[in-house]
C-alpha positions in Angstrom: 5.7 -18.9 -4.9 5.0 -16.4 -7.5 7.7 -14.2 -9.2 7.0 -10.5 -10.2 9.5 -8.8 -12.5 8.9 -5.1 -12.6 10.6 -2.3 -14.5 9.3 1.2 -14.9 11.1 4.2 -16.4 10.3 7.8 -15.6 11.1 10.6 -18.0 10.8 14.3 -17.3 7.7 15.5 -19.0 7.4 19.2 -17.6 6.6 22.3 -19.5 9.4 24.6 -20.4 8.4 28.1 -19.6 10.2 31.3 -19.0 10.1 30.9 -15.2 11.2 27.2 -15.5 14.2 28.3 -17.7 15.2 31.0 -15.1 14.9 28.5 -12.3 17.1 26.0 -14.2 19.6 28.8 -14.8 19.7 29.7 -11.2 20.7 26.1 -10.2 23.0 25.5 -13.1 20.8 23.1 -14.8 20.6 23.2 -18.6 17.4 22.4 -20.5 19.0 19.7 -22.4 20.2 18.0 -19.2 16.7 18.4 -17.8 15.0 16.7 -20.8 17.5 13.9 -20.6 16.8 13.1 -17.0 15.3 9.6 -16.7 15.3 7.1 -13.9 14.3 3.5 -14.0 13.0 1.4 -11.1 13.4 -2.4 -11.6 13.1 -5.2 -9.2 12.1 -8.9 -9.0 9.9 -10.1 -6.1 9.3 -13.8 -5.0 6.1 -13.7 -3.2 4.6 -16.5 -1.2 1.0 -16.9 0.4 0.9 -15.0 3.6 3.6 -12.5 2.6 3.4 -8.9 3.5 5.0 -6.7 0.9 6.0 -3.2 2.1 7.0 -0.6 -0.6 8.7 2.4 1.1 10.8 5.4 0.2 10.4 9.3 0.3 7.5 11.2 -1.2 7.8 11.4 -4.9 10.1 8.4 -5.3 7.7 6.3 -7.2 6.1 4.0 -4.6 2.6 4.4 -5.9 3.7 3.7 -9.6 5.5 0.5 -8.6 2.5 -0.6 -6.5 0.3 0.0 -9.6 2.7 -2.0 -11.8 2.3 -4.9 -9.2 -1.4 -4.7 -9.2 -1.6 -4.8 -12.9 0.4 -8.0 -12.9 -2.2 -9.8 -10.9 -5.4 -11.3 -12.3 -8.4 -9.0 -11.5 -10.4 -11.7 -9.8 -7.4 -12.4 -7.4 -6.9 -8.8 -6.1 -8.7 -6.0 -4.3 -7.5 -2.4 -3.9 -9.0 -0.8 -0.9 -9.2 2.5 -2.6 -11.8 1.1 -5.0 -14.1 -0.1 -2.3 -17.3 2.1 -2.1 -18.8 3.4 1.0 -22.5 2.5 1.2 -24.7 5.5 2.1 -27.5 3.4 3.3 -26.0 0.8 5.5 -24.5 0.7 9.0 -20.9 -0.6 9.1 -21.9 -3.9 10.8 -24.4 -4.5 8.0 -21.8 -4.3 5.3 -20.0 -7.4 6.3 -21.9 -10.5 4.9 -21.2 -12.8 7.8 -22.5 -13.7 11.2 -22.4 -11.1 14.0 -19.5 -12.4 15.9 -17.5 -13.0 12.7 -18.3 -9.6 11.5 -17.3 -8.0 14.8 -14.1 -9.9 14.7 -13.2 -8.8 11.3 -14.0 -5.1 12.1 -11.8 -5.4 15.2 -8.9 -6.7 13.2 -9.2 -3.7 10.9 -9.4 -1.4 14.0 -13.0 -0.8 14.2 -14.3 -1.8 17.6 -16.1 1.2 19.0 -19.8 0.7 19.3 -20.8 4.0 17.8 -18.6 3.6 14.9 -19.8 0.1 14.2 -23.5 1.1 14.0 -22.7 4.3 12.1 -23.4 4.7 8.4 -20.2 3.7 6.4 -20.4 6.9 4.4 -20.5 9.0 7.6 -17.2 7.7 8.9 -14.2 9.9 9.5 -11.3 9.6 7.0 -9.3 7.3 9.4 -12.4 5.1 10.0 -13.0 4.9 6.3 -9.6 3.6 5.7 -10.2 0.9 8.4 -13.6 0.0 7.0 -12.2 -0.4 3.6 -9.5 -2.7 5.0 -12.2 -4.7 6.8 -14.2 -5.0 3.6 -11.1 -6.1 1.7 -10.3 -8.8 4.1 -14.0 -10.0 3.9 -13.7 -10.7 0.2 -11.2 -13.5 0.6 -9.0 -12.4 -2.3 -5.4 -13.6 -2.6 -4.0 -10.1 -2.7 -5.0 -7.0 -0.8 -3.5 -3.8 -2.2 -3.2 -0.5 -0.3 -1.4 2.7 -1.3 -0.5 5.3 1.4 -1.0 2.6 4.0 -2.0 4.0 7.4 -1.3 7.7 6.4 -4.6 8.9 7.7 -4.2 7.2 11.0 -2.6 8.3 14.2 0.7 6.3 14.7 -0.5 4.2 17.7 -3.6 3.0 15.8 -1.5 2.4 12.6 1.0 0.2 14.6 -2.0 -1.8 16.0 -3.5 -2.4 12.6 -0.1 -3.3 11.2 0.2 -6.0 13.9 -3.4 -7.4 13.2 -2.6 -7.5 9.4 0.6 -9.4 10.1 -1.4 -12.0 12.1 -4.2 -12.1 9.6 -1.8 -12.7 6.6 -0.1 -15.6 8.5 -3.5 -17.1 9.5 -5.3 -16.9 6.1 -2.4 -16.9 3.6 -3.6 -13.4 2.2 -0.8 -11.4 0.6 -0.8 -7.8 1.4 0.9 -5.3 -0.9 1.3 -2.0 0.8 3.0 1.3 0.0 3.9 4.1 2.5 6.7 6.4 3.5 6.2 5.6 7.2 8.8 3.4 8.7 7.6 3.4 12.2 5.4 0.5 11.3 8.1 -2.0 10.4 8.3 -3.6 13.9 4.6 -4.4 14.1 4.0 -5.1 10.5 7.0 -7.3 10.2 7.0 -7.3 6.4 8.3 -10.4 4.6 9.6 -8.2 1.7 10.7 -4.6 1.9 11.0 -2.7 -1.3 13.0 0.4 -0.7 12.8 3.1 -3.5 15.2 5.9 -3.5 14.5 9.2 -5.4 17.6 8.4 -7.4 19.6 5.2 -7.6 18.6 1.5 -7.5 15.7 -0.1 -5.9 16.5 -2.4 -3.1 14.5 -5.6 -2.2 15.2 -7.2 1.2 13.5 -10.4 2.5 13.0 -10.9 6.2 13.9 -14.6 5.8 17.5 -14.2 4.6 17.3 -17.6 3.0 15.1 -16.2 0.4 17.4 -13.5 -0.5 19.0 -14.0 -3.9 22.7 -14.4 -4.0 
């Protein structure tokens, strides 16, 4: 088990203009109070192999920042962020997986790519949703300890998102891979069955909940 202790403070860093001042006056907000606004997200996570960590909260609450802090706490050789996976312009999807045909097809299917025309298409020509699934498959093929994905499933229809969430849950349990995911969507929780949920509110504390209540700190 690895423990990650995170703390990130946000300060207001906007620009004071005439219109900004007028808006503050309309809402009864003084400039001094505006400049003094800070919020701190802090939490401690005990993560085991095979865990799915799900960071969620409303838009603008700081999910991406907290996920980035987690990523920076992991050795580079142990992690892969799907956003950093390039899309080859000269290879078909099936040829991007360095494994046998059946193993490659199984991995692509786990990531939600099972359509024949999609599999033989050039990776760079995929749709936005297909690109997300392709990057997820490529991440799983790298056999890293941690797979990191921001805006998880945001570009997918909800049925596909739930199906992929279910597959990721099984993949994590089978391989011991740790998934660190961030999204505002909560319709995935039943299929993803995250071991750790990090709930970030726009204001107030950050809540950490473990699926196994025996792991919950007293």
